[in-house]
N, C-alpha and C positions, 0 to 999 in steps of 0.2 A: 504494499499500500504506500503510495507516494504522498509527500507533503504538498499541499496546494501553495501556490504563491499568493500571499496575503496582501491586501491593500493597506495603506497607512492607517485607515480608519478602524482596522481590526486589531484588537489587542493580542499579544502573544505571551500571556502571563503563564498559562499552564505549561507551556513548552520552553519557558525561559530557563537559563542555566541555573544549576543548583547553587544556593547561596548560603549554606550552613544550616545548623540545627535550629529547631524552634522549641519553645517551652510548652509544658503542659498547661500552664496558666493562660498563655496566649490562645491556645486551642479552646479552652473553656470560655474565653471571652468572644469567640467568633460566632457568627450566625450563618451556618452552612446549609443550603437547601438540599433536600433529599433528591436522589436520582431514581431509586427503585420504590418510591412511596414508603420508605422506611425513614422516619424522621431522625436524622443523625444527631443534630445539636441537642434536641430535647431528650433523646435517649441517652446520649453521653452524659449530660448533666444529672440525669436520674441515676445512672450507674455510679457516677462520682459521689453522689450523696449516700448511696446505699453501701458502697464499698464491696471488695472481694468480687469484682466483676469479671466478665469474659469479653474479649475483643476478637471479632472474626473479620478477616480480610477476604472478601469474596471476589475471586478473579476467574470464575467459571461460568458466569451467567450472561455473557455477551451474545448478541445476535451474530450468527455465523458470517454475515456480510459486513459486520462492524466490529472487528477484533480490537477494540480500544484497549482492553486490559493488556493484551499481548504487546501492543505498540508501546504502552507506557512502561511495561516491565523491561522492555528493551532500551528505551530512550530516557526514562526518568526514574531509574532504580534508586538513585540516591534520595530523591524527594520522597518516594514511597517509603523507604526505610526511616527517614527522619520523621515524617509525619506519623507513621505507625507507632514509632517509639513515643512520640509526644501524646498521641491518643491513648496508648496503653497506660502511660503515667497519669494522664488526666482521669482515666477511668479507675485508677487504682487496681488495675487488672491483676488477677492471680492466675489467669489462664488465657492463653492466646492461641488462635488457630489461623492457618492459611489454607483456603480451599482454592485450588487452581487446576487447570488442565495440564496433562503431562508435557505438552509441547511448550509451555511457558517456562522459560529458564529464569526462575526467580526464587530466592530463598530469604527467610528471615531467621536470624540466629535465635535459638532457644524457643522457637515457635513450632507447635505441632502442625504438620502438613498433611493434607488429604488431597490426593490426586483423583479428580473426577472427570467424567465426560462432560464436555460443554453442554449446558442446557439452560434455556431461558426460564424454565420452571424454578431454577435455583435462585431466582429473584425473590421468591417467596420464602420468608423466614423458616416456616415449618419444614419445607423441603430441604433447606440448607442444614437445619439441625438434624434431620433424619439422615442426610448424607454423611454428616460427621460421625454420627453414632452407629450407623448400620452399613453404610456404603451403598444404600439403595436410594433411588429417586422416588420420593413420595411426598405430596403436599397434603395438608389437612387443615380444617379450621383451627385457629390459634387464639383461643380466649386468653386474656391477660388479667391478672389481679393487680398488676402495677405496670407502668409504662414500659419499663425495660425488661420485663420478664421474658426469658429466652431459653437458651440451651440448658436443659435439665432444670428448668425453673429458676436459674440463676440470673442476676442482673447482667444483661448482654447488650452490647452495641455491635451492629453489623455495618461494615463500610466497604464500598467497592473501590476499585483502583482509581477511577477518575475522581470520585469524591475525596479520596485520600490526598491526591495531588492537588485538588482544589483547596483542601485544608492548608497545605503547605503554601500555596500561592496567596491565599487570603491573609496569611500572616506577614506577607512582605509589603513594603511601602508601595503606594501607587497601584494597588490591586484594582483591576476592573474585571467584573465577572464575565467569563467566557465559556464556551462549550466546544468540545471536540466533536466533529461531525464527519462521518464517512460518506463522501459524496460519490455516487455511482453515476457515470455518464456512459454513452455508447463507446467511449474511448478508454474506459477503465475506471477504477475507484481510487480516489485520493482522500487523504485525511486533512481536513481543514479546521482551523480554530476561528470561531466567530463570537463577537460580543453578543451577550444576551440582548434580545430586542431586535436583532437583525432579522429582516424579513426573508421568508423563503424565496421570494422573487430575487432578492439580492444574492442569495446563495446560488441560485440557478445562473444568474448573470456572471457571477465570479467564476463559476465552473467553465464558462465558455461554451456550454452546451445549450441546446434549444429544447425547451419543454413542449414538444409537439403533442404529447399525450399527458395524461394525469401524472402527478408526481407521487411516489410512494414515500410517505414520511413515517419513520419508525420501524421499517422492516416488517417482520412476521407478526409483531404485536402492535402495529401502527395503524395507519389510515391512508387511503388514497385521497389526494387533494386535487380537485379540478384545476387545470392550468389557468383558469380565470380568477382563482381565489388565492393566488400565491402571496399577494401583498398583505393579506390579513393574518397570515400565519407568522408568528414571531418566535425566535429562538428562546428557549428557556433551558434550564439545567437538567431536565428530566430525561429518562432513557428514550422518550419519544423522539428526541433529536439526535440519537446516536447515528441514524442512517437516513440519508436522502437519496432516493432513486429517481433519476431523470431519464425519461424514455423518449425515443425518437421513432421515426417512421418504420425502421427495420425491427422494432421491438413489438412483440405481440402481447397484448394485455391478457388475453385468454390463456396463453401459454405461461405467462408470468404468474397468474393467479393459480393455475393448475400446479406449478412448481411450489408455490407457497403452501397450497393445500397438502401436497405430499410431505413437505417438511413438518407441517403442523401435526400430521398423523404420526410421524416418527418421534416428535419432540414431546407430545403429551405424556404425562406420567401415568395416565389411565386410571387414576384413583377417584376422580369424581365422574359420575355418569354423564353429565351434560357435555363435558369437554371430550371425554372418550368417544361418545356416540356422535357428537357434533363434528369432530374432525373426520370421522368416517364418512358422514354425509357430505361434508364439504369436498373431500377428496373425490368421492364418487360423482358429485354434481359437476365439478370443474373438469374431471376427466371426460365426462359426456359433452361438456361445452367444447372442449378442444378437439373432440372427435366429431363434432357436428351432429351429435345425437341427442342433445338436450332439448328441452321445451321451455317456453316462457314461464310455466308453472314452477320449473326448477329454480329459476332465479327468484321468483316470489317466495319459495321455500327458504332460500338463504336469508332473505329479508325478514321472514317470520321467526326462524329459529335462532338467528344471530343474537337478538336482544335477550332471549331466554338464556342462552349459553353465557352471555356476558354477566347476567345477574346471578346465575346459579353456580358458576365456576368457583372453586376454592381460591384460586390464585390469579395474579395479574396476567400470567400467560394465557389462560383460558379466556379471560375477559378481553384482553387485547386481540388475541387471535380471532375471536368472533367478529370484532369490529373491522378487521382488515378485509374480510370477505364481504360483509355487508357494504362497506364503502366501495369495494371494487365493482359490485353490481350497480351501485348508484352512479358512480362516475364513469365507468367503462361500459355501460349497458349497450350502447350502440355497437361497439366492436364485438362484445360477447355475443350479441344476438346475430350478428352477421355470420358467425360460425355455424349456427344451426338453422337459421332462416334462409340465408343465401348460400349456405355450404361453401363459405369462402373465408380464407384467412388473409386479410389485407396486407399483412407483413410477410406472407409467404413462409411462415415459421412452422406452423402446425403440420405434421407429417400426414395427418388424415386427409389433407386437401392437396397433397402432392400426387398428381396423376401418374399412373404407372406407364412405363414404356417397355417395349420388347428390345432387349439388347441384341443387336444383329450378330455379335460375335458368339452368342450362345444359342440363338434360335436354330432349331433343326427342321422347322416346318412340319411339325407333327399334327397340327390342327386341333390338338386337345383343348387349347384355350379358346379357340374359335367356337368349338362345340358347346362350351359351358356358358358363353356370354349371352345373357338374356336380352341385352340391349343392342345386339348386333354391332357392337362398337369395334370389333376386330375384323380386319380383312386379310386374306391370304389363301394359299392353297398348299398342297403337299409339296415339300421340298423348297418352298418359298418363304422368305422372311416375312413374318406377320407384322401388322401395324395396328396400333390402337388409336382410334379417333378420340382425342381428349374431350371434345364437346359432347360426345355421346356416352362416354364412360361414366358410370355411377360410382366408381371406386369401391365396388363390393368385395374385391379380393378373390373371387372365385377362380379367375384365370391364373393368378399366382399360385394358388393351392394345387392346381393340377399340373403345373409345369414342372416336369422332373428335372429339367436342365437349370432351373433357377434363372431363366432368362427374363422374367417379368419383374422389374424393380422400379422403385420410385425415381422419377426424373430429377436428378440433382444438377442439371445444367451441363453435365460432362458427357452425356451419352448422345451421339449423333445417330439418327435413324433415317432410313431411305424415305422418300416421298411416296413411294408406291412399292408394293411387294416385288422383290427381286430374288433370284435364286440364292439359296443359302451358300455362303462362302464367297459370293461375288461382290459383296459390299465392303468397302474399307474407308 
C-alpha cells in the first residue's frame, strides 16, 4: 500500500517522526475519540480509578482492504510502544495483552501475545475476550455492571493500533486530529492521512480518480454513497473511514457486491442467527444478480431483511455488514437490475454474460453442440469448424457440456474465429 501525496492543507501528525516518551498523566488528560465504538478515554479513566486493570492492544480487526494496523506496526512501532506503555501506566494495569495476526511483525516486551486470524468480528469486545481465553471467534451480548468491565470481569481498556498512535500524536504540541484512510482507485490502493472534517469529495479529488459510480465508504461494514452526495460526507475518526473505494466504468457494482457478500459469509462468527442466516441470503441473492438470474423481489428482500439483521446482530460486524448490502441496492439499483432484466453487465466483468465461442484450434466438427442448441445459434457441419451466433445464444451452457474437446469457452478477446464454417484444421 503506497502513501498518497498530501496537500498542504492536510495534517501529517499520525505519521510524523517519533519524538520521545509520553507520560501516563498526559494520556489521562486527553480526550481521544473511539474508533470501534469502544469509548477509550472514558474506559481508561474508569480503569484508572478502579485499579488492577487489563490493557489489550487489538491489531487483528482491520478490514482486509485497509490493513492500517499492519502499516502502523511497520512504520510507527516506536509510537505504538511509547503510547502503550503510557496507557498501561495510566490504567495501573497488572495484565497486558496483544492480539494480532501472524503476519504483523510487532512485539511488546512483557506482554502476552495471541496470534489470531484477521476478523472484523474482533471489533466486538466479547469476541476479543473469547479469542484471548479460548482461541475461538465468538461474539455474544456483553452486559456490564460498570463501564470498564471486561476480560474475566476485570476493569479492561481495549485500544486499536490507530487509536494508540493517535494517543501519542495528541500528546504532542500543535496536534490536529487526522484519520488514516485506505483509498482504492482503479489504479491501486494508497494510504492517505486526512484532517477530520475533510469531505469525501475532497478525498476523491486528491486521489486523482473519477467517481463514475457510487463510492464505497467503510468497506465490508460500511455503506455505498451516491456520487452526488460526496460533499456531505465528512471524515471522522471512526472505522467507517478506514476505507474509501472509488469505482470507474470498468468496475462492476454487481460483481463488487457479490464479492463483499462472499466475504461476509466467511467472516461471520455464526453465533447469532440473524447474521449467520443473513449472510447466507445475501451471498445467494448477489450470486443470482451477477449470474443474471435474480428478480426484483430479491432486491426488495435485501431491503427488508437488512434492517432486521442490523438491529438483531450481536456485534458491529453484523450491523455494518447488513447496511452495506442495503445501501448497494439503493445506490446501485440500476446497474444491478441490468444484470437480470437486460442480461447485461455494462462493465463486461461478470462471466455469466461472456458469450461462448468455439475455439477453431480445438473444434473437430462433430456437430454435438449443434444438436443440443435449442436456439439454433450454432452453424456448421461434419468436419467443419462450428460458429456460435452471439445474438442468438442464450448462454445456457449446454453446448459446452457436450463438447468433449473443450472447444467451447468464454470469449476473452484473444480467440479469433472464422466468419463462416471452414474445414477443421484450415483456419489459422
